[in-house]
C-alpha positions as CSV (number, residue, x, y, z in Angstrom):
1,X,-14.2,-21.8,6.3
2,X,-10.8,-20.2,5.5
3,X,-7.8,-21.9,3.7
4,X,-5.0,-21.7,6.2
5,X,-2.0,-19.8,4.9
6,X,0.9,-19.2,7.4
7,X,2.6,-16.4,5.5
8,X,-0.7,-14.5,5.3
9,X,-1.2,-14.8,9.0
10,X,2.2,-13.4,9.7
11,X,1.3,-10.3,7.7
12,X,-2.0,-10.0,9.6
13,X,-0.1,-10.2,12.9
14,X,2.3,-7.5,11.8
15,X,-0.7,-5.3,10.9
16,X,-2.4,-5.4,14.2
17,X,-0.3,-2.7,16.0
18,X,-0.8,-0.5,12.9
19,X,-4.6,-1.0,13.2
20,X,-4.6,-0.2,16.9
21,X,-2.5,3.0,16.3
22,X,-4.9,4.1,13.6
23,X,-7.8,3.7,16.1
24,X,-5.9,5.7,18.5
25,X,-5.5,8.5,15.8
26,X,-8.9,8.4,14.2
27,X,-11.3,6.7,16.7
28,X,-14.0,4.2,16.1
29,X,-14.4,5.2,12.5
30,X,-11.5,3.0,11.6
31,X,-13.4,0.0,13.1
32,X,-16.5,0.9,11.1
33,X,-14.5,1.1,7.8
34,X,-12.8,-2.2,8.6
35,X,-16.1,-3.9,9.5
36,X,-17.6,-2.9,6.2
37,X,-14.5,-3.7,4.1
38,X,-14.0,-7.2,5.7
39,X,-17.6,-8.1,5.4
40,X,-17.8,-7.1,1.7
41,X,-14.4,-8.6,0.7
42,X,-14.9,-11.9,2.4
43,X,-18.4,-12.2,1.0
44,X,-17.3,-11.4,-2.5
45,X,-14.5,-14.1,-2.4
46,X,-16.9,-16.6,-0.6
47,X,-19.6,-16.3,-3.4
48,X,-16.9,-16.8,-6.2
49,X,-15.1,-19.7,-4.4
50,X,-18.6,-21.4,-3.6
51,X,-19.0,-21.9,-7.3
52,X,-15.7,-23.7,-7.4
53,X,-16.4,-25.7,-4.2
54,X,-13.3,-24.2,-2.5
55,X,-12.6,-22.5,0.7
56,X,-12.0,-18.8,1.1
57,X,-8.2,-18.0,1.3
58,X,-6.8,-16.2,4.3
59,X,-5.1,-13.9,1.7
60,X,-8.4,-12.1,1.4
61,X,-8.1,-11.0,5.0
62,X,-4.7,-9.4,4.1
63,X,-6.2,-7.8,1.2
64,X,-9.1,-6.3,3.3
65,X,-6.6,-5.2,6.0
66,X,-4.3,-3.4,3.5
67,X,-7.1,-1.9,1.7
68,X,-8.7,-0.6,4.9
69,X,-5.4,1.0,6.0
70,X,-5.0,2.7,2.7
71,X,-8.3,4.5,3.0
72,X,-8.7,8.2,3.9
73,X,-10.2,8.5,7.4
74,X,-13.4,10.1,6.1
75,X,-14.1,7.9,3.2
76,X,-17.9,7.1,2.9
77,X,-18.4,3.5,4.0
78,X,-20.4,2.6,0.8
79,X,-17.4,3.8,-1.3
80,X,-15.0,1.7,0.8
81,X,-17.3,-1.3,0.1
82,X,-17.4,-0.8,-3.7
83,X,-13.6,-0.6,-3.8
84,X,-12.9,-3.8,-2.0
85,X,-15.6,-5.6,-4.0
86,X,-14.0,-4.4,-7.2
87,X,-10.6,-5.4,-6.0
88,X,-11.5,-8.9,-4.9
89,X,-13.6,-9.6,-7.9
90,X,-11.7,-8.0,-10.8
91,X,-8.2,-7.9,-9.3
92,X,-8.3,-11.5,-8.1
93,X,-11.3,-13.6,-8.6
94,X,-11.7,-13.3,-12.4
95,X,-8.2,-14.6,-12.8
96,X,-9.0,-17.8,-10.9
97,X,-8.6,-16.9,-7.3
98,X,-5.6,-16.9,-5.0
99,X,-2.2,-17.4,-6.7
100,X,-3.4,-16.6,-10.2
101,X,-4.0,-12.8,-9.9
102,X,-1.8,-10.4,-11.9
103,X,-2.6,-7.4,-9.8
104,X,-2.6,-6.7,-6.1
105,X,-6.4,-6.9,-5.1
106,X,-6.1,-4.2,-2.5
107,X,-4.4,-1.7,-4.8
108,X,-6.7,-2.5,-7.6
109,X,-9.7,-1.7,-5.5
110,X,-8.1,1.5,-4.1
111,X,-7.2,2.8,-7.5
112,X,-10.7,2.1,-8.8
113,X,-12.4,4.3,-6.3
114,X,-9.5,6.8,-6.4
115,X,-10.3,7.4,-10.1
116,X,-14.0,7.0,-9.8
117,X,-14.3,9.3,-6.7
118,X,-11.3,11.6,-6.9
119,X,-12.7,14.6,-4.9
120,X,-13.7,12.3,-2.0
121,X,-10.5,10.2,-2.0
122,X,-8.3,13.2,-2.1
123,X,-10.3,15.3,0.4
124,X,-11.3,12.8,3.0
125,X,-8.4,13.7,5.4
126,X,-8.7,14.6,9.1
127,X,-6.4,15.7,11.8
128,X,-5.6,12.9,14.2
129,X,-7.5,13.1,17.4
130,X,-10.3,15.4,16.0
131,X,-13.0,12.9,15.5
132,X,-16.5,12.2,16.7
133,X,-18.2,8.8,16.6
134,X,-17.8,8.4,12.9
135,X,-15.6,11.3,12.2
136,X,-18.3,13.6,10.9
137,X,-17.1,16.6,13.0
138,X,-13.4,16.1,11.9
139,X,-11.0,19.0,11.4
140,X,-9.6,18.7,7.9
141,X,-6.6,20.2,6.2
142,X,-3.6,19.4,3.9
143,X,-1.6,16.2,4.0
144,X,2.3,16.5,4.2
145,X,2.6,15.7,0.6
146,X,0.2,18.5,-0.3
147,X,2.1,20.9,2.0
148,X,5.5,20.1,0.4
149,X,4.1,20.8,-3.1
150,X,3.7,24.4,-2.2
151,X,7.1,24.6,-0.3
152,X,5.9,24.0,3.3
153,X,8.1,21.2,4.8
154,X,6.4,19.5,7.8
155,X,8.4,18.8,11.0
156,X,10.3,15.5,11.0
157,X,9.0,14.8,14.5
158,X,5.4,14.8,13.2
159,X,6.4,12.5,10.3
160,X,8.3,10.1,12.5
161,X,5.6,9.9,15.3
162,X,2.8,9.6,12.9
163,X,0.7,12.5,14.2
164,X,-0.1,13.9,10.8
165,X,-2.8,13.6,8.2
166,X,-3.0,10.8,5.7
167,X,-4.4,7.3,5.1
168,X,-5.4,5.3,8.1
169,X,-2.1,3.2,8.3
170,X,0.6,5.0,6.3
171,X,1.8,7.4,9.1
172,X,2.7,4.7,11.6
173,X,6.4,4.9,10.5
174,X,8.0,3.2,13.5
175,X,5.4,0.4,13.5
176,X,5.9,-0.2,9.8
177,X,9.5,-0.5,10.2
178,X,9.1,-2.9,13.1
179,X,6.8,-4.9,11.0
180,X,9.4,-5.0,8.2
181,X,11.9,-6.5,10.7
182,X,9.4,-9.2,11.7
183,X,8.4,-10.1,8.2
184,X,12.0,-10.2,7.0
185,X,13.1,-12.3,10.0
186,X,10.3,-14.8,9.4
187,X,11.1,-14.9,5.7
188,X,7.6,-13.6,4.9
189,X,8.8,-10.6,3.0
190,X,11.8,-10.0,0.7
191,X,14.3,-7.6,2.0
192,X,15.4,-7.1,-1.6
193,X,12.1,-5.7,-2.6
194,X,11.8,-3.4,0.4
195,X,15.3,-2.1,0.1
196,X,15.4,-1.6,-3.7
197,X,12.1,0.3,-3.4
198,X,13.2,2.6,-0.8
199,X,16.7,3.3,-2.2
200,X,15.6,3.9,-5.7
201,X,13.0,6.4,-4.6
202,X,15.5,8.1,-2.2
203,X,18.3,8.3,-4.9
204,X,16.0,9.7,-7.6
205,X,14.4,12.1,-5.2
206,X,17.8,13.3,-4.0
207,X,18.9,13.9,-7.5
208,X,15.8,15.9,-8.4
209,X,16.0,17.9,-5.1
210,X,19.7,18.8,-5.1
211,X,19.6,19.7,-8.8
212,X,16.8,22.2,-7.9
213,X,14.1,20.6,-9.9
214,X,11.8,19.8,-7.1
215,X,11.4,21.4,-3.5
216,X,10.5,18.4,-1.5
217,X,13.6,17.0,0.5
218,X,14.3,13.3,0.1
219,X,14.0,12.2,3.7
220,X,10.7,14.1,4.3
221,X,9.3,12.7,1.1
222,X,10.1,9.2,2.2
223,X,8.4,9.7,5.5
224,X,5.4,11.6,4.1
225,X,2.9,9.6,2.2
226,X,2.6,5.8,1.9
227,X,6.0,4.7,0.4
228,X,7.2,2.8,3.5
229,X,3.7,1.1,3.9
230,X,3.6,-0.1,0.3
231,X,7.3,-1.0,0.3
232,X,6.8,-3.3,3.3
233,X,3.3,-4.7,2.6
234,X,2.5,-4.3,-1.1
235,X,5.8,-4.6,-3.0
236,X,6.5,-7.8,-1.1
237,X,3.2,-9.5,-2.2
238,X,4.3,-13.0,-3.0
239,X,1.7,-13.4,-5.9
240,X,1.7,-10.1,-7.9
241,X,5.3,-9.1,-7.4
242,X,8.5,-10.6,-8.9
243,X,9.8,-13.8,-7.4
244,X,13.4,-14.2,-8.4
245,X,16.0,-12.4,-6.3
246,X,17.2,-10.1,-8.9
247,X,13.7,-9.8,-10.3
248,X,12.7,-8.5,-6.8
249,X,15.5,-5.9,-7.0
250,X,14.4,-4.6,-10.4
251,X,10.8,-4.8,-9.4
252,X,11.5,-2.5,-6.4
253,X,13.3,-0.1,-8.7
254,X,10.4,0.1,-11.0
255,X,8.1,0.9,-8.1
256,X,10.3,3.3,-6.4
257,X,11.2,5.3,-9.6
258,X,7.7,5.4,-10.8
259,X,6.5,6.6,-7.5
260,X,8.9,9.4,-7.4
261,X,8.2,10.5,-10.9
262,X,4.4,10.4,-10.4
263,X,4.6,12.3,-7.2
264,X,6.9,15.0,-8.6
265,X,5.6,15.6,-12.1
266,X,1.9,14.6,-12.2
267,X,-1.3,16.0,-10.7
268,X,-1.4,13.1,-8.3
269,X,0.2,14.0,-4.9
270,X,0.9,10.4,-3.9
271,X,1.1,7.9,-6.8
272,X,1.8,4.8,-4.9
273,X,-1.3,2.8,-6.3
274,X,-0.2,3.6,-9.9
275,X,3.5,2.7,-9.1
276,X,2.4,-0.7,-7.7
277,X,0.2,-1.6,-10.7
278,X,3.1,-0.6,-13.0
279,X,5.3,-3.0,-11.1
280,X,2.7,-5.7,-11.2
281,X,2.6,-5.4,-15.0
282,X,6.3,-5.8,-15.4
283,X,6.9,-8.5,-12.7
284,X,6.8,-11.5,-15.1
285,X,9.1,-9.8,-17.5
286,X,11.5,-8.8,-14.6
287,X,11.6,-12.5,-13.5
288,X,12.5,-13.7,-17.0
289,X,15.3,-11.0,-17.2
290,X,16.6,-12.2,-13.8
291,X,16.8,-15.8,-15.1
292,X,18.7,-14.7,-18.2
293,X,21.1,-12.5,-16.1
294,X,21.8,-15.6,-13.9
295,X,22.4,-17.8,-16.9
296,X,24.9,-15.3,-18.4
297,X,26.6,-14.9,-15.1
298,X,27.0,-18.8,-14.7
299,X,28.4,-19.1,-18.3
300,X,31.1,-16.5,-17.6
């Protein structure tokens, strides 16, 4: 049924510990969200590929997994389903399927429901460990990013260990870093993209913080929110991101800088979805610039 893709399988392997940790934090609601998302996402791609008499790609499993882990724990299941259907259909299928999409399907789907259902998507947080069967009796509160906006800096220990509120998969900092090592070692992900995203974010955040413009410290800002998650799993997407070495560096800078600016100066406390789509739009241009820079360097 599925078109075998080794690189996609490696990404799935790296996501398994993060999934298990999210279940530990938020209970069986994670399984319920994942079941709905995978069913809706796979069915959407199957119906589209059936018309073309082609197999469903294993890339759709990665899109469903990343989309699931980017959800708030208390997101209604029907909203989660709408988002992944939109992402697979309009972020991927209408372009011709795997390998032809301009935008990351998981991010396209998440951003669609983020804009369509802003109250639910920005208020569906719950404290880790405070859940019922489906999280209906959860204890809610502010995420670390929302806390820092009003000058409350969360403890580094909470940010490192992952015991804080946020999307299902974004708080597993240690597991995300281990996944990065595995993906880079297996040549599944580009270290250039990851490093340039993180460094550009840290540099701009440090400049803004130490000049007194913002109150959120750079290290806490890095560990709070989803920047490490998107740097490892979204920025390194082989289809929607830049492909040339220097293009990957510039791509990471676009995402990292955009994320910092959106976080610090807009109404959106996170901004990672907007930053990724911004990078997606510029990816082809950045690859062209990378080729031109290489030609100039060779001539000299």
